[in-house]
N, CA, C and O atoms as a Maestro MAE file, in Angstrom:
{
 s_m_m2io_version
 :::
 2.0.0
}

f_m_ct {
 s_m_title
 :::
 protein
 m_atom[120] {
  # First column is atom index #
  i_m_mmod_type
  r_m_x_coord
  r_m_y_coord
  r_m_z_coord
  i_m_residue_number
  s_m_chain_name
  s_m_pdb_residue_name
  s_m_pdb_atom_name
  i_m_atomic_number
  :::
  1 25 0.932 -1.352 0.160 1 A "UNK " " N  " 7
  2 3 0.223 -0.163 -0.278 1 A "UNK " " CA " 6
  3 2 0.764 1.233 -0.296 1 A "UNK " " C  " 6
  4 15 0.262 2.323 -0.569 1 A "UNK " " O  " 8
  5 25 2.654 0.611 0.312 2 A "UNK " " N  " 7
  6 3 2.952 1.990 0.444 2 A "UNK " " CA " 6
  7 2 3.685 2.740 -0.898 2 A "UNK " " C  " 6
  8 15 4.184 3.862 -0.812 2 A "UNK " " O  " 8
  9 25 3.668 1.946 -2.139 3 A "UNK " " N  " 7
  10 3 4.039 1.934 -3.268 3 A "UNK " " CA " 6
  11 2 2.488 2.603 -3.494 3 A "UNK " " C  " 6
  12 15 2.402 3.827 -3.598 3 A "UNK " " O  " 8
  13 25 1.954 2.232 -3.525 4 A "UNK " " N  " 7
  14 3 0.365 2.226 -4.602 4 A "UNK " " CA " 6
  15 2 0.127 3.958 -3.744 4 A "UNK " " C  " 6
  16 15 -0.065 4.808 -4.615 4 A "UNK " " O  " 8
  17 25 0.116 4.358 -2.790 5 A "UNK " " N  " 7
  18 3 0.151 5.801 -2.577 5 A "UNK " " CA " 6
  19 2 1.018 6.849 -3.084 5 A "UNK " " C  " 6
  20 15 0.535 7.940 -3.386 5 A "UNK " " O  " 8
  21 25 2.479 6.566 -3.223 6 A "UNK " " N  " 7
  22 3 3.479 7.230 -4.074 6 A "UNK " " CA " 6
  23 2 3.587 7.642 -5.133 6 A "UNK " " C  " 6
  24 15 3.983 8.754 -5.485 6 A "UNK " " O  " 8
  25 25 3.077 6.361 -6.033 7 A "UNK " " N  " 7
  26 3 2.721 6.931 -6.856 7 A "UNK " " CA " 6
  27 2 1.480 7.620 -7.214 7 A "UNK " " C  " 6
  28 15 1.556 8.536 -8.033 7 A "UNK " " O  " 8
  29 25 0.342 7.302 -6.708 8 A "UNK " " N  " 7
  30 3 -0.931 8.265 -6.994 8 A "UNK " " CA " 6
  31 2 -0.756 9.362 -6.324 8 A "UNK " " C  " 6
  32 15 -1.645 10.171 -6.588 8 A "UNK " " O  " 8
  33 25 0.187 9.836 -5.388 9 A "UNK " " N  " 7
  34 3 -0.086 10.902 -4.696 9 A "UNK " " CA " 6
  35 2 0.844 11.755 -5.780 9 A "UNK " " C  " 6
  36 15 0.422 12.816 -6.242 9 A "UNK " " O  " 8
  37 25 2.594 11.025 -6.281 10 A "UNK " " N  " 7
  38 3 3.375 11.858 -6.640 10 A "UNK " " CA " 6
  39 2 2.267 11.912 -8.495 10 A "UNK " " C  " 6
  40 15 2.143 12.977 -9.100 10 A "UNK " " O  " 8
  41 25 1.868 11.059 -8.833 11 A "UNK " " N  " 7
  42 3 1.337 11.647 -10.099 11 A "UNK " " CA " 6
  43 2 0.077 12.802 -9.874 11 A "UNK " " C  " 6
  44 15 -0.132 13.607 -10.782 11 A "UNK " " O  " 8
  45 25 -0.525 12.831 -8.959 12 A "UNK " " N  " 7
  46 3 -1.619 13.813 -8.407 12 A "UNK " " CA " 6
  47 2 -1.423 15.246 -8.297 12 A "UNK " " C  " 6
  48 15 -2.188 16.127 -8.691 12 A "UNK " " O  " 8
  49 25 0.258 15.435 -7.420 13 A "UNK " " N  " 7
  50 3 1.404 15.951 -7.249 13 A "UNK " " CA " 6
  51 2 1.654 17.315 -8.395 13 A "UNK " " C  " 6
  52 15 1.535 18.539 -8.459 13 A "UNK " " O  " 8
  53 25 2.031 16.264 -9.111 14 A "UNK " " N  " 7
  54 3 2.644 17.279 -10.325 14 A "UNK " " CA " 6
  55 2 1.789 17.161 -11.905 14 A "UNK " " C  " 6
  56 15 1.996 17.926 -12.847 14 A "UNK " " O  " 8
  57 25 1.178 16.449 -11.905 15 A "UNK " " N  " 7
  58 3 -0.306 17.225 -12.664 15 A "UNK " " CA " 6
  59 2 -0.809 18.571 -12.348 15 A "UNK " " C  " 6
  60 15 -0.789 19.681 -12.879 15 A "UNK " " O  " 8
  61 25 -1.355 17.933 -11.067 16 A "UNK " " N  " 7
  62 3 -1.924 19.333 -10.677 16 A "UNK " " CA " 6
  63 2 -0.995 20.639 -10.484 16 A "UNK " " C  " 6
  64 15 -1.524 21.742 -10.616 16 A "UNK " " O  " 8
  65 25 0.146 20.557 -10.227 17 A "UNK " " N  " 7
  66 3 1.086 21.445 -10.181 17 A "UNK " " CA " 6
  67 2 1.770 21.641 -12.194 17 A "UNK " " C  " 6
  68 15 2.276 22.601 -12.775 17 A "UNK " " O  " 8
  69 25 1.565 20.790 -12.475 18 A "UNK " " N  " 7
  70 3 1.720 21.501 -13.984 18 A "UNK " " CA " 6
  71 2 0.340 21.859 -14.683 18 A "UNK " " C  " 6
  72 15 0.445 22.481 -15.740 18 A "UNK " " O  " 8
  73 25 -0.598 21.634 -14.357 19 A "UNK " " N  " 7
  74 3 -2.121 21.791 -15.052 19 A "UNK " " CA " 6
  75 2 -2.011 23.524 -14.926 19 A "UNK " " C  " 6
  76 15 -2.033 24.216 -15.944 19 A "UNK " " O  " 8
  77 25 -1.910 24.024 -13.772 20 A "UNK " " N  " 7
  78 3 -2.006 25.566 -13.688 20 A "UNK " " CA " 6
  79 2 -0.715 26.118 -14.327 20 A "UNK " " C  " 6
  80 15 -0.832 26.634 -15.438 20 A "UNK " " O  " 8
  81 25 0.032 26.087 -13.975 21 A "UNK " " N  " 7
  82 3 1.142 26.934 -14.618 21 A "UNK " " CA " 6
  83 2 1.224 27.001 -15.802 21 A "UNK " " C  " 6
  84 15 1.814 28.004 -16.202 21 A "UNK " " O  " 8
  85 25 0.683 25.985 -16.921 22 A "UNK " " N  " 7
  86 3 0.649 25.500 -18.504 22 A "UNK " " CA " 6
  87 2 -0.082 26.588 -18.810 22 A "UNK " " C  " 6
  88 15 0.258 27.432 -19.639 22 A "UNK " " O  " 8
  89 25 -1.262 26.606 -18.054 23 A "UNK " " N  " 7
  90 3 -2.261 27.171 -18.506 23 A "UNK " " CA " 6
  91 2 -2.502 28.774 -18.184 23 A "UNK " " C  " 6
  92 15 -3.327 29.492 -18.748 23 A "UNK " " O  " 8
  93 25 -1.533 29.179 -17.086 24 A "UNK " " N  " 7
  94 3 -1.523 30.178 -16.892 24 A "UNK " " CA " 6
  95 2 -0.321 30.915 -18.025 24 A "UNK " " C  " 6
  96 15 -0.462 32.069 -18.431 24 A "UNK " " O  " 8
  97 25 0.541 30.261 -18.325 25 A "UNK " " N  " 7
  98 3 1.699 30.556 -19.018 25 A "UNK " " CA " 6
  99 2 1.305 31.515 -20.434 25 A "UNK " " C  " 6
  100 15 1.550 32.677 -20.761 25 A "UNK " " O  " 8
  101 25 0.520 30.298 -21.108 26 A "UNK " " N  " 7
  102 3 0.267 31.167 -22.709 26 A "UNK " " CA " 6
  103 2 -1.101 32.066 -22.280 26 A "UNK " " C  " 6
  104 15 -1.447 32.693 -23.281 26 A "UNK " " O  " 8
  105 25 -2.014 32.350 -21.118 27 A "UNK " " N  " 7
  106 3 -2.507 33.098 -21.242 27 A "UNK " " CA " 6
  107 2 -2.204 34.659 -21.114 27 A "UNK " " C  " 6
  108 15 -2.658 35.698 -21.594 27 A "UNK " " O  " 8
  109 25 -1.174 34.277 -20.196 28 A "UNK " " N  " 7
  110 3 -0.007 36.126 -19.395 28 A "UNK " " CA " 6
  111 2 0.966 36.100 -20.399 28 A "UNK " " C  " 6
  112 15 1.702 37.087 -20.403 28 A "UNK " " O  " 8
  113 25 1.201 35.153 -21.348 29 A "UNK " " N  " 7
  114 3 2.390 35.414 -22.861 29 A "UNK " " CA " 6
  115 2 1.781 36.835 -23.259 29 A "UNK " " C  " 6
  116 15 2.021 38.014 -23.001 29 A "UNK " " O  " 8
  117 25 0.870 36.109 -24.023 30 A "UNK " " N  " 7
  118 3 0.327 36.649 -25.299 30 A "UNK " " CA " 6
  119 2 -0.827 37.973 -24.403 30 A "UNK " " C  " 6
  120 15 -1.535 38.726 -25.071 30 A "UNK " " O  " 8
  :::
 }
 m_bond[119] {
  # First column is bond index #
  i_m_from
  i_m_to
  i_m_order
  :::
  1 1 2 1
  2 2 3 1
  3 3 4 2
  4 3 5 1
  5 5 6 1
  6 6 7 1
  7 7 8 2
  8 7 9 1
  9 9 10 1
  10 10 11 1
  11 11 12 2
  12 11 13 1
  13 13 14 1
  14 14 15 1
  15 15 16 2
  16 15 17 1
  17 17 18 1
  18 18 19 1
  19 19 20 2
  20 19 21 1
  21 21 22 1
  22 22 23 1
  23 23 24 2
  24 23 25 1
  25 25 26 1
  26 26 27 1
  27 27 28 2
  28 27 29 1
  29 29 30 1
  30 30 31 1
  31 31 32 2
  32 31 33 1
  33 33 34 1
  34 34 35 1
  35 35 36 2
  36 35 37 1
  37 37 38 1
  38 38 39 1
  39 39 40 2
  40 39 41 1
  41 41 42 1
  42 42 43 1
  43 43 44 2
  44 43 45 1
  45 45 46 1
  46 46 47 1
  47 47 48 2
  48 47 49 1
  49 49 50 1
  50 50 51 1
  51 51 52 2
  52 51 53 1
  53 53 54 1
  54 54 55 1
  55 55 56 2
  56 55 57 1
  57 57 58 1
  58 58 59 1
  59 59 60 2
  60 59 61 1
  61 61 62 1
  62 62 63 1
  63 63 64 2
  64 63 65 1
  65 65 66 1
  66 66 67 1
  67 67 68 2
  68 67 69 1
  69 69 70 1
  70 70 71 1
  71 71 72 2
  72 71 73 1
  73 73 74 1
  74 74 75 1
  75 75 76 2
  76 75 77 1
  77 77 78 1
  78 78 79 1
  79 79 80 2
  80 79 81 1
  81 81 82 1
  82 82 83 1
  83 83 84 2
  84 83 85 1
  85 85 86 1
  86 86 87 1
  87 87 88 2
  88 87 89 1
  89 89 90 1
  90 90 91 1
  91 91 92 2
  92 91 93 1
  93 93 94 1
  94 94 95 1
  95 95 96 2
  96 95 97 1
  97 97 98 1
  98 98 99 1
  99 99 100 2
  100 99 101 1
  101 101 102 1
  102 102 103 1
  103 103 104 2
  104 103 105 1
  105 105 106 1
  106 106 107 1
  107 107 108 2
  108 107 109 1
  109 109 110 1
  110 110 111 1
  111 111 112 2
  112 111 113 1
  113 113 114 1
  114 114 115 1
  115 115 116 2
  116 115 117 1
  117 117 118 1
  118 118 119 1
  119 119 120 2
  :::
 }
}
């Protein structure tokens, strides 16, 4: 259960952190 938590927590943390910045960059650039 430790490995599943790490993989789920890592993917959710990176996906949520990578989503907001990527959408904000293109909108703030132009």
